[in-house]
FIDO-64787 format. One record per residue (C-alpha): residue in one letter; x, y, z. Coordinates in steps of 0.02 Angstrom, whole numbers, padded with zeros to 5 digits, always signed. Each point is the difference from the previous one (the first is absolute). Layout:
N
AXYZ;...
END
This chain:
570
X+00813+01252+00133;X+00138+00107-00069;X+00162-00059+00080;X+00084-00147+00081;X+00002+00080+00170;X-00189+00008+00012;X-00019-00177-00065;X+00123-00070+00125;X-00080+00098+00139;X-00169-00079-00038;X+00078-00173-00014;X+00093+00017+00164;X-00153+00071+00085;X-00107-00148-00055;X+00130-00126+00055;X+00022+00089+00165;X-00186-00015+00034;X+00008-00186-00036;X+00151-00035+00109;X-00034+00122+00139;X-00180-00044+00042;X+00030-00180+00051;X+00134+00033+00133;X-00099+00150+00061;X-00156-00108+00011;X+00098-00131+00099;X+00064+00134+00116;X-00175+00066+00033;X-00090-00164+00032;X+00133-00108+00079;X+00011+00020+00189;X+00166+00075+00050;X+00108-00083+00130;X-00039+00139+00122;X-00187-00019-00030;X+00015-00185+00025;X+00090+00018+00164;X-00116+00133+00067;X-00154-00102-00042;X+00049-00162+00087;X-00102+00031+00157;X-00149+00056-00101;X+00011-00152-00112;X+00015-00116+00149;X-00160+00075+00070;X-00086-00021-00168;X+00056-00179-00013;X-00064-00034+00173;X-00171+00070-00045;X-00006-00105-00158;X+00056-00155+00095;X-00134+00035+00131;X-00131+00015-00137;X+00056-00163-00078;X+00004-00084+00170;X-00178+00058+00035;X-00054-00076-00164;X+00085-00163+00045;X-00080-00004+00172;X-00169+00039-00076;X+00020-00145-00120;X+00057-00116+00138;X-00154+00043+00101;X-00121-00021-00144;X+00078-00154-00079;X+00112-00093+00122;X+00113-00132-00077;X-00034-00179+00049;X+00183-00040+00024;X+00132+00128+00042;X+00125-00060-00129;X+00183+00042+00010;X+00088+00085-00145;X+00084-00115-00126;X+00144+00073-00100;X+00082-00091-00145;X+00121+00044-00140;X-00031-00006-00187;X+00147+00029-00116;X+00029-00002-00188;X+00137+00057-00120;X-00076+00175+00017;X-00045+00026+00183;X-00003-00061+00181;X-00167+00027+00087;X-00055-00024+00179;X-00184-00045+00004;X-00110+00005+00157;X-00162-00087+00042;X-00063+00169+00064;X-00132+00059-00121;X+00015-00164-00093;X+00167+00021-00089;X+00066+00173+00041;X+00169+00041-00078;X+00106+00050+00150;X+00162+00031-00094;X+00052-00005-00181;X+00180+00002-00059;X+00053+00012-00183;X+00147-00106-00054;X+00041+00102-00156;X+00016+00166+00094;X+00117+00061+00137;X+00039+00157+00100;X-00138+00057+00116;X-00050+00020+00182;X+00000-00139+00128;X-00137-00019+00131;X+00090+00127+00112;X-00002+00133-00135;X+00188-00014-00036;X+00052+00007-00183;X+00090-00161-00049;X+00075-00066-00162;X+00025-00170-00082;X-00154-00082+00074;X-00168-00055-00065;X-00110+00155-00005;X-00145+00004+00124;X-00145+00108-00060;X-00130-00012+00141;X+00005+00098+00163;X+00026-00109+00154;X-00156+00059+00092;X-00137-00101+00084;X-00135+00040-00126;X-00059-00171-00058;X-00116+00023-00148;X+00090-00033-00162;X-00113-00055-00077;X-00154-00033+00107;X-00190+00013+00006;X-00086+00154+00072;X-00186+00022+00029;X-00057+00181+00000;X-00176+00044+00063;X-00073+00130-00117;X-00126+00061+00129;X+00108+00036+00152;X+00176-00013-00075;X+00040-00145+00114;X+00147-00104-00060;X+00046-00181+00029;X+00177-00047-00046;X+00036-00186-00018;X+00180+00010+00055;X-00006-00138+00131;X+00091-00163-00021;X-00077-00123-00121;X+00020-00186+00018;X+00118-00088-00120;X+00084-00167-00022;X+00168+00086-00018;X+00120-00014+00146;X+00082+00149+00083;X+00173+00031-00074;X-00030-00110-00151;X+00088+00049-00164;X-00052-00021-00181;X+00100+00029-00159;X-00092+00031-00164;X+00101-00034-00157;X-00020+00088-00167;X-00157-00048-00096;X-00074-00068+00162;X-00123+00060+00131;X-00061-00044+00174;X-00170+00034+00079;X-00020+00031+00187;X-00170-00020+00085;X-00073+00087+00153;X-00166-00006+00092;X-00089+00109+00128;X-00158-00033+00102;X-00085+00101+00138;X-00125-00050+00134;X-00145+00032-00117;X+00069-00127-00123;X+00044+00136-00122;X+00135-00077-00107;X+00133+00078-00111;X+00116-00104-00108;X+00150+00079-00084;X+00141-00056-00113;X+00161+00075-00068;X+00082-00069-00157;X+00180+00056-00019;X+00110-00024-00154;X+00183-00032-00029;X+00023+00119-00146;X-00126+00139+00038;X-00003+00143+00124;X-00189-00014+00007;X-00101-00133+00090;X-00184-00047+00000;X-00120+00021+00145;X-00172-00077+00024;X-00119+00040+00144;X-00161-00100+00020;X-00130+00082+00114;X-00151-00108-00050;X-00052-00038+00179;X+00033+00175+00066;X-00152+00098+00056;X-00037+00138-00123;X-00077+00139+00104;X+00034+00169-00077;X+00187-00026-00013;X+00099+00037-00157;X+00140-00124-00030;X+00175+00072-00025;X+00169-00071-00044;X+00128+00101+00096;X+00188+00026-00004;X+00055+00100+00151;X+00183-00048+00019;X+00105+00150-00058;X+00151-00006-00113;X+00164+00054+00077;X+00120+00128-00076;X+00135-00084-00102;X+00111+00142-00064;X+00146+00079+00094;X-00072+00172-00035;X-00167-00030+00084;X-00073+00162-00069;X-00005-00080-00174;X-00110-00138+00070;X-00113+00123+00091;X-00028+00101-00159;X-00043-00151-00107;X-00099-00097+00132;X-00189+00000+00002;X-00159-00100-00025;X-00086-00020-00168;X-00173-00060-00049;X-00034-00041-00183;X-00180+00010-00055;X-00040-00048-00181;X+00116+00117-00097;X+00051+00125+00132;X+00098-00001+00161;X-00003+00099+00162;X+00158+00015+00104;X+00030+00067+00174;X+00169+00054+00065;X+00030+00054+00178;X+00106+00156-00021;X+00007+00049+00183;X+00002-00087+00169;X-00190+00008+00006;X-00076-00170-00044;X-00137-00016-00130;X-00169-00059+00065;X-00093-00145-00080;X-00082+00053-00163;X-00097-00102-00126;X-00031+00013-00187;X-00160-00081-00063;X-00001-00091-00165;X+00076-00151-00082;X+00173-00027+00073;X+00127-00099-00102;X+00143+00005+00125;X+00073+00096+00146;X+00183+00022+00045;X+00121+00071+00125;X+00172+00043-00064;X+00169+00075+00037;X+00121+00063-00132;X+00043-00173-00066;X-00114-00129+00085;X-00186-00032+00010;X-00137-00103+00084;X-00162-00019-00097;X-00171-00080+00020;X-00071-00058-00168;X-00175-00075+00025;X-00063-00127-00127;X-00176+00071+00013;X+00023+00188-00001;X-00042+00093+00160;X-00142+00124+00022;X+00113+00128+00087;X+00177+00027+00056;X+00064+00080+00161;X+00168+00060+00060;X+00079+00092+00145;X+00168+00032+00081;X+00068-00016+00175;X+00167+00061+00063;X+00127-00134+00039;X+00154+00012+00110;X+00139-00098-00083;X+00179-00003+00059;X+00083+00137+00100;X-00115+00153-00003;X-00065-00039-00175;X-00178+00046-00046;X-00069-00081-00155;X-00179-00006-00067;X-00082-00171-00002;X-00140-00022-00126;X-00147-00121+00010;X-00120-00053-00137;X-00170-00085-00005;X-00108-00063-00144;X-00186-00017+00039;X-00120-00131-00066;X-00188-00027+00010;X-00067-00086+00156;X-00063-00144-00108;X+00173-00032-00074;X+00037-00160+00096;X+00162-00045-00086;X+00137+00130-00016;X+00151-00043-00106;X+00139+00086-00094;X+00186+00034+00000;X+00122+00087+00115;X+00154+00075-00084;X+00143+00031+00120;X+00167+00047-00073;X+00095+00119-00114;X-00078+00125-00117;X+00070-00097-00146;X-00112+00016-00152;X+00035-00175-00065;X-00043-00077+00169;X-00154+00107+00029;X-00068-00047-00172;X-00003-00183+00053;X-00154+00044+00104;X-00093+00027-00166;X-00052+00174+00055;X+00057+00178-00030;X+00087+00003+00169;X+00154+00080-00079;X-00102+00162-00009;X+00033+00018+00187;X+00176+00053-00049;X+00027+00187-00011;X+00019+00021-00188;X-00022+00188+00004;X-00134+00109-00077;X-00123-00081-00124;X+00087+00078-00150;X+00168-00079+00045;X-00059-00170+00066;X+00006-00090-00168;X+00174+00072-00031;X+00060-00054+00173;X-00063-00177-00028;X+00082-00008-00172;X+00166+00062+00071;X-00002-00134+00136;X-00036-00137-00128;X+00147+00057-00105;X+00117+00008+00151;X-00049-00175+00055;X+00026-00066-00176;X+00174+00078-00009;X+00039-00074+00171;X-00045-00175-00057;X-00012-00003-00190;X+00017-00189-00008;X-00032-00136+00128;X+00185-00035+00024;X+00063+00179-00006;X-00012+00130+00138;X+00070+00176-00018;X+00046+00109+00149;X-00132+00133+00029;X+00134+00135+00001;X+00049-00051-00176;X-00186-00008-00043;X-00022+00182+00050;X+00147+00052-00109;X-00073-00097-00147;X-00169+00077+00035;X+00077+00175-00007;X+00065-00043-00175;X-00172-00062-00053;X-00088+00156+00066;X+00129+00108-00089;X-00034-00092-00163;X-00188+00024+00021;X+00010+00182+00050;X+00150+00038-00109;X-00101+00071-00146;X-00094+00115+00119;X+00160+00056+00083;X+00081+00027-00169;X-00146+00105-00058;X+00005+00106+00158;X+00190+00021-00006;X+00003+00046-00185;X-00142+00123+00024;X+00088+00083+00148;X+00165+00012-00091;X-00077+00075-00155;X-00094+00130+00102;X+00161+00047+00090;X+00095+00013-00164;X-00135+00118-00064;X+00008+00113+00153;X+00117+00128-00079;X-00122+00021-00145;X-00148+00011+00119;X+00093+00132+00100;X+00022+00104-00158;X-00185-00017-00039;X-00045+00058+00176;X+00109+00153-00024;X-00069+00035-00174;X-00184-00020+00045;X+00002+00053+00181;X-00143+00121-00032;X-00104-00123-00101;X-00041-00158+00100;X-00113-00073-00134;X+00135+00018-00133;X+00128-00073+00120;X-00106-00155+00030;X-00031-00022-00186;X+00185+00014-00044;X+00049-00118+00141;X-00125-00131-00062;X+00067+00021-00176;X+00178-00027+00063;X-00050-00159+00092;X-00096-00063-00151;X+00148+00034-00115;X+00115-00106+00108;X-00133-00132+00039;X-00003+00040+00186;X-00146-00039+00116;X+00009+00110+00157;X-00099-00133+00097;X+00105-00143-00065;X+00107-00005+00155;X-00144+00008+00122;X-00123-00128-00071;X+00116-00152+00011;X+00032+00040+00182;X-00186+00001+00038;X-00024-00164-00095;X+00133-00084+00107;X-00075+00057+00167;X-00114-00155+00024;X+00153-00110-00029;X+00098+00098+00130;X-00139-00021+00127;X-00015-00186-00038;X+00187-00028+00019;X+00000+00089+00166;X-00146-00104+00066;X+00070-00165-00063;X+00171+00021+00078;X-00068+00056+00167;X-00143-00123+00032;X+00032-00168-00086;X+00077-00142+00101;X+00115-00064-00139;X+00145+00111+00055;X-00015-00038+00186;X+00160-00082+00063;X+00075-00007-00175;X+00187+00043+00000;X+00098+00076-00144;X+00186+00034+00025;X+00112+00020+00152;X-00086+00115+00125;X-00169-00002-00091;X-00081-00143+00095;X-00184+00046-00020;X-00068+00091-00152;X-00159+00046+00094;X+00099+00099+00131;X+00124+00145-00008;X+00180-00058-00024;X+00059+00076+00164;X+00188+00004+00035;X-00003+00120+00148;X-00127+00043+00135;X+00010+00179+00062;X-00020+00051+00183;X-00119+00137-00056;X-00140+00028-00126;X+00014+00117-00149;X-00169+00070-00057;X-00064-00091-00156;X+00166-00094-00017;X-00019-00111+00154;X+00120-00075+00126;X+00106-00110-00113;X+00114+00007-00151;X-00039-00110-00151;X+00115-00021-00151;X-00119-00018-00147;X-00089+00166+00033;X+00171+00083-00010;X+00032-00083-00166;X-00175+00041-00061;X+00022+00183+00051;X+00170+00003-00086;X-00071-00064-00164;X-00149+00118+00012;X+00119+00148+00026;X+00102-00041-00156;X-00156-00036-00099;X-00068+00173+00040;X+00169+00083-00020;X+00012-00078-00171;X-00172+00060-00054;X+00024+00173+00077;X+00130+00055-00127;X-00133+00092-00097;X-00109+00042+00149;X-00041+00176+00055;X+00122+00043+00139;X-00143+00055+00113;X-00070-00178-00002;X+00162-00088+00050;X-00012+00032+00189;X-00173-00078+00001;X+00069-00153-00089;X+00136-00026+00132;X-00123+00027+00143;X-00116-00133-00069;X+00144-00121-00026;X+00050+00024+00183;X-00180-00024+00056;X-00014-00165-00094;X+00163-00058+00078;X-00070+00033+00174;X-00165-00092-00021;X+00076-00147-00094;X+00110-00040+00150;X-00145-00093+00083;X-00062-00085-00158;X+00028-00184-00039;X+00170-00037-00074;X-00083-00085-00149;X-00089+00162-00044;X+00163+00098+00012;X+00090-00129-00104;X-00130+00014-00137;X+00000+00191-00005;X+00190+00011+00003;X+00009-00119-00149;X-00137+00096-00088;X+00094+00164+00026;X+00159-00072-00077;X-00095-00061-00152;X-00084+00169-00017;X+00169+00089+00005;X+00065-00112-00139;X-00156+00028-00105;X+00002+00189+00020;X+00185+00010-00039;X-00027-00099-00159;X-00150+00106-00051;X+00092+00162+00032;X+00133-00049-00126;X-00130-00042-00133;X-00124+00142+00025;X+00031+00151-00111;X-00111+00137-00071;
END
């Protein structure tokens, strides 16, 4: 690489690929508002067909195994310092609703976005199997879903509060006319988002049925920009050391599909929240599917369902259900690798993303009695990254400046040896060697920093730590754009709102490039300004925390380059 212009072009091109692909990907896979509205009738028809199928299964089960007593549904409330749960006797302890006390801002049961309320993360549909027992006939694909009301000693409307370091176990029982008996228990904790389940099917006729633990109650969207939830939502099955994820990227639901092999856990997730089945004795297969859900006024959202299969001779099924935020520290309390359900990016950047998050959380709470605002944390983090990458940036800047300072001499050599390319190359190499210049010195550091750039981008966009975290004045949520004005129209790429931090970020980027362009080939300058404008447009829809970090980083880079320019001489 012979000049600064080419090096900057490559750097900008690489960064553009990183930053452009994610919004483009979201645009492609997230259903547009128009698509959503046009597909309502179709989705309603689909839902009806699925409901009819499920109803046929229920009627088939009722005919084959009628319940001795037609028990009424019992609903009771379980609360802790972390959550408020409504639990139903249907299915023997189905979680009907689940609200998180430490999180706010989400949709109510009517699909209206509300603030300053405990966050509800389950859709308010009638699907009552979360978790429950399913028998699946391997020969004719017949399915029996044990979602009827179980008997329990708990009274309807009863409430329970579980304190920290405490737990409470709730018992349920089911019996049909053939004396097939199922006993089930749920143990819920005061300081965990996970709870234990135990299903005893000792007296249940085996037949050719495979036993499954199922979670079929979908998660609801929680973010104001529902497209972000749609992009990040999906179902994941982890088998040994690998995972398979499905994401519904159109209005067409995904049919039931199974993956044979040892299954450690299965999850359904949105951008920030997750429901997981973690069996104590690993399953022999995992299944998942999606069904369209109508939620709120003309809103179509995919609802995912998961199943973990066990051998027919597995009489006792037990494990954990994790239901809550995708918070690494909380997910690790399950003693599994459940945190791998988080989108950490490509394999090469995952370790870096995890390390970045650990550092950010440490800076946020360095000591038990000290908490630092996450906005301040991001500024401190920009300083730390600058210190780490400073030597690389210095090397690149010095190399670029030396090459530019040598351009007049290189121009003379080109004129002198214009008819002898081999001699020209030899003399150019000698000139670089004389002044200790590496023509690739400005390019290599940029390539080395690319995994870090990817990891930063992933961390800021997908981790829950910034959700609902304010900074200063109008910046009330670092996970969302800092919007000050909504426009009555949409500007391509830019969007339909005006945010402040992208303006500031674009301003600092402009002066950073203007500063470094003093020795740049004049033909390269228009490209520099075009790319700066492009970044300004796409950053308008990015989280304010990400913009805050990049703006701070740009300022530090300007200071470093100004200082190096004064010191660098041939």
